[in-house]
C-alpha positions in Angstrom: -17.2 -29.9 76.7 -15.5 -28.5 73.5 -15.9 -25.0 74.9 -14.1 -26.0 78.1 -11.2 -27.6 76.2 -10.9 -24.5 73.9 -11.0 -22.2 76.9 -8.3 -24.2 78.6 -6.1 -24.0 75.5 -6.5 -20.2 75.4 -5.6 -20.0 79.1 -2.5 -22.3 78.7 -1.4 -20.3 75.6 -1.8 -17.0 77.5 0.2 -18.3 80.5 2.9 -19.6 78.3 3.2 -16.3 76.5 3.5 -14.4 79.8 6.2 -17.0 81.0 8.2 -16.6 77.8 8.0 -12.8 78.0 9.1 -12.8 81.6 11.9 -15.4 80.8 13.3 -13.2 78.0 13.1 -10.1 80.3 14.9 -12.0 83.1 17.6 -13.1 80.7 18.2 -9.6 79.7 18.5 -8.5 83.3 21.4 -10.8 84.1 23.6 -8.8 81.6 25.3 -5.4 82.4 23.7 -2.3 80.9 25.3 -1.9 77.5 24.3 1.7 77.1 25.9 2.6 80.5 29.1 0.8 79.3 29.1 2.8 76.1 28.6 6.1 78.0 31.5 5.1 80.3 33.8 4.6 77.3 33.9 0.8 77.7 33.1 0.2 74.0 34.6 -3.3 73.7 32.5 -4.5 76.6 29.4 -2.8 75.2 29.9 -4.7 71.9 30.2 -8.0 73.8 27.0 -7.3 75.8 24.9 -6.1 72.8 26.0 -9.2 70.8 24.8 -11.4 73.6 21.5 -9.5 73.8 21.0 -10.0 70.0 21.6 -13.7 70.4 18.7 -13.8 72.9 16.5 -11.1 71.2 17.5 -10.8 67.5 15.1 -8.0 66.7 16.1 -5.7 69.6 16.7 -2.4 67.9 18.1 -0.8 71.1 20.9 -3.5 71.1 21.6 -2.7 67.4 21.9 1.0 68.3 24.3 0.7 71.1 26.3 -1.9 69.1 26.6 0.5 66.2 27.7 3.4 68.4 30.3 1.3 70.1 31.7 -0.1 66.9 32.1 3.4 65.4 33.8 4.5 68.6 36.2 1.6 68.2 36.9 2.5 64.6 35.3 -0.7 63.4 33.4 0.9 60.6 32.9 -2.2 58.4 31.4 -4.1 61.3 29.1 -1.1 62.0 28.0 -1.2 58.4 27.4 -4.9 58.5 25.3 -4.9 61.7 23.6 -1.6 60.6 22.4 -3.4 57.4 21.1 -6.2 59.6 19.2 -3.7 61.8 17.7 -1.9 58.8 16.5 -5.2 57.4 14.4 -5.4 60.5 13.4 -1.8 60.9 14.2 0.2 57.7 13.1 3.6 59.2 14.9 3.4 62.6 16.6 6.8 62.5 19.3 5.7 64.9 20.4 2.9 62.7 20.2 5.1 59.6 22.5 7.6 61.3 24.9 4.9 62.4 25.2 3.6 58.8 25.6 7.2 57.5 28.4 8.0 60.0 30.1 4.7 59.4 30.2 5.4 55.7 31.4 8.9 56.4 34.3 7.7 58.6 35.2 5.0 56.1 35.5 7.6 53.4 32.4 6.4 51.4 31.1 9.9 51.0 28.4 9.4 48.4 26.9 6.6 50.4 27.2 8.5 53.6 25.4 11.5 52.2 22.5 9.3 51.1 21.9 8.0 54.6 22.5 11.3 56.3 20.0 13.0 54.1 17.6 10.1 54.9 18.1 10.8 58.6 17.2 14.4 58.2 13.9 13.4 56.5 13.0 10.7 59.1 14.2 12.6 62.2 14.5 16.3 61.7 14.5 16.9 65.4 16.6 13.8 66.3 19.2 13.9 69.0 22.0 13.6 66.5 20.7 16.0 63.9 23.5 18.5 64.6 26.2 15.9 64.0 24.4 14.7 60.9 24.3 18.2 59.4 28.0 18.6 60.3 29.0 15.4 58.5 26.9 16.5 55.5 28.7 19.8 55.4 32.1 18.2 55.5 31.1 15.9 52.7 29.8 18.8 50.6 33.1 20.6 51.1 34.9 17.6 49.8 32.5 17.7 46.8 33.4 21.4 46.3 29.7 22.2 46.8 30.4 25.1 49.0 27.0 26.8 49.0 25.3 23.6 49.9 28.0 23.0 52.6 27.2 26.5 54.0 23.5 25.5 54.3 24.4 22.2 56.0 26.9 23.7 58.4 24.6 26.6 59.2 22.0 24.0 60.3 24.7 22.2 62.3 25.6 25.2 64.4 22.0 26.1 64.8 21.5 22.9 66.6 24.9 22.9 68.4 25.8 26.6 68.7 28.9 26.3 70.9 31.2 24.2 68.8 34.2 26.2 67.6 35.3 23.5 65.1 31.9 23.6 63.4 31.8 27.4 63.2 35.4 27.3 61.7 34.3 24.8 59.1 31.3 27.0 58.3 33.7 29.9 57.9 35.8 27.8 55.5 32.8 26.8 53.4 31.8 30.4 53.1 35.3 31.5 52.3 35.5 28.9 49.6 32.2 30.2 48.2 33.7 33.7 48.2 31.2 34.9 50.8 33.9 36.7 52.7 31.9 38.9 55.1 29.8 35.9 56.2 33.0 33.8 56.4 34.5 36.4 58.7 31.4 36.4 60.9 31.7 32.6 61.3 35.4 32.7 62.1 34.7 35.5 64.7 32.0 33.3 66.3 34.4 30.4 66.4 37.0 32.5 68.2 34.4 33.9 70.6 34.0 30.2 71.7 37.7 29.3 71.6 40.1 32.2 71.2 43.0 29.9 70.6 41.5 27.9 67.8 44.4 28.1 65.2 42.3 27.2 62.1 39.8 30.0 62.9 42.6 32.5 63.5 44.2 31.6 60.2 40.9 31.7 58.4 40.0 35.1 59.9 43.4 36.5 58.9 43.0 35.2 55.3 39.5 36.8 55.0 40.6 40.1 56.5 43.5 40.3 54.0 41.0 39.9 51.2 38.5 42.4 52.6 41.1 45.1 53.5 
């Protein structure tokens, strides 16, 4: 008799678990796709949806990710940092949230904190989808710190991952120029202009370096 009662309890618990899982899934399905809203540029709406998702499923890291991206797109960097901290409290090594916190710090002008998180992203996700952007932000910060050789390394990595970005090649040229690596700076400026012949900063940089080398 005891075995039958125990078996019934196990079955009831299993059925209840399935029901709760299905119920949570069904609740999520009645909301628009926040990622699609983000991709469509509807950032405010994406924030609204992800916050609703987190009310229903507080540990949903996908919701934290789209929320962070959307807040950054809206320029709400402090909110991105706040929700990013909440996300990292749940999953400290989620590389998407680490990148969001790093970028939010970068855009808010907190360069030392930004560099800490960006370097952490490189360690956690060296082949992550945003690795090029992470290296670019690192390079810009290192230029601000006047660490031009280190900036050269970071920006070289950035253009390795995203080779057709004229702005990034121009900034690499500037880092090399600032480090007095003039032939390599000229090569970077030339590459930028091969991508966008009208890029004014690259034209000016190339002219400066040519005047030095002539």
